[in-house]
N, C-alpha and C positions, 0 to 999 in steps of 0.2 A: 598434543596438548600445549598450547603456549599462554603465559601468564595465567596460568590457572582456568584457562577456559575451553573445554571441549569442542573440538571443530569436525564437522564431516563433509566431505567433497561428495556430491552427486553429479555423475556426468547426465549429459542431457539423456542418453539412451535408457539409462536407469531410472532417469526422472519421469519419462513419458512412456515406459515398458515396464517396470518394475514396481515392486510394493515393498522390496525388504527394507527400503529406507524409511517406512513409514514404521516398521516394526520397530527398528533402530530408534525413532525419535519418540514412539512410547515407551522403548525399555529405558532412554534416559529421561523418562516424565517430561516430555516438553509436552504442554497443553495449552500454549499461544505462540503463534507464529506473526512477525512482525517483518513486512515486506518495504524495500525504500529502493528504488531504481532497480527493480526486478524486471526483467523483460520477458520471459516467458510465460507462457500461460501456463498457470498452474492446472495439473490436470485433474480430472475429476475424482478418481482414489482419495488423493492428497484432500480435495475439498469435502470430500464425504466424512472423511475420517476426523477432519477437522473444523465441522461445521460453525459457525460463529465465532470461530477461533482463529481465523486468520485474519489481518488486516493490510492495507495496502494506502500508500497515496499516490494521487495523480497530480499534475501540475496544471491542471484547467477546473473549469468549475464543471463537472459532469452533469449530466448527460452528455453534454456539448464537447468537442474534442476527446474522446475517448474512442478505444478501441485498436484493433491490431494494426501496428505501425503509428499510432502518436504517441509519441515518447521524446523528450528532450526538445530541439529546437523546432521540431515539427510541429510540434503544440503550439507554440508560440507564434511560430510564423502564422499558422492558420487562424489563431485569434486574432491577429492585427490582419491579415486579408480580409476577414470576415467583418470587420469595422467594430469587434465589440468593444462598448466602453468597459468594460472590466474583464479581470480575468481571475485567478487564484488558485487554491487547492482545495482538494477534496479528499477526506479520508474515507474508506468505505471498507466495509467487510468483503472480503473476496468468496465469488461463488463461479460457477460455471463457465462465464463470458467474461472477455476482456473488459475491465472497467466498469462493472456493472453491478456489483451487491449492493445491499442496503448502504446509505449514505450515513455516515456517523457524523461527520462535522466538515462543513465549508469555510474557507476563510477567503476574502476577496481584494484586489488591490485596482488602483484605476488603470486602464490602457489610455495613455495620453496622445495626441497627437504628436508623431516623428518618434515615437519608441521604436525600438527594433526589436528582432527576439531575444539578443544579449540583454538587453536593457530590462525587458520585461522578463525574463529569467531571473535578475537579479531579486525582481519585485517578489517574485512567486518564491525563490529561494529563500528571502528572508522570512515569508510566512510560515515554510515546510518547516525551518529550523525553530522560530517560535511557538507553533502549535502542536506539532506532531509529536515531541516529546510529552506535552501534557497529556494530549488525547490518550496515547499509550499509558501512561500513569494511571489515569482517571479510570481506565477501561481494567487495568491489572486490579486497581484497589476495588472496585466494584466486583469482580471476579472473586478475588480473594475475600469480599464480606459475605458474598453468596455463600460462598465454601462452607465460611466459617457457621453461618445460620443454619444450612443444612446440616452442619455436624451437631448441633444445640439439640 
C-alpha cells in the first residue's frame, strides 16, 4: 500500500490462466474497472465477472482502426494512410473481443493535410484528457444513483 492506495500485481500467466485475482477483486469490493493504455486482451472470465463494469478508451473512432495490434502510433498512422478526415476517441464497455464492446462516448478531431502520427496523437490525447474523466465520473454517479434507488 502506497499513499493509502491498495495495489495488486497480476502477472500475465495468472491473468489468463487463473481466477484467484477475480476473488481478490471481489473481496476488496471492486465493482468497476477502468482501463487506459491497457494492451492485453481482457480474459472472458474477468469480462463475465464484471459485465457492464469494465470500460476502456481507444485512440480512434471504433469500429474503425481497432483490434489486436491497433494501439499507439499504429492507430494514428493507419488513420492517416486511410485518408480519414477525422479521428478521435472511443470510450466503450469491454467485452470478449478487442475494441468491440458497446460504445459509451466518442469525440472527434480533424485530421489535417500534413498531419503526422505524432501530431494526430497530440490531438487525440487532448480529447482523452478532456473527456475520459468526465465519462468515468458520470458512469460512477449513475451506478451509485441506481444502487441507492435499489436500496429504497
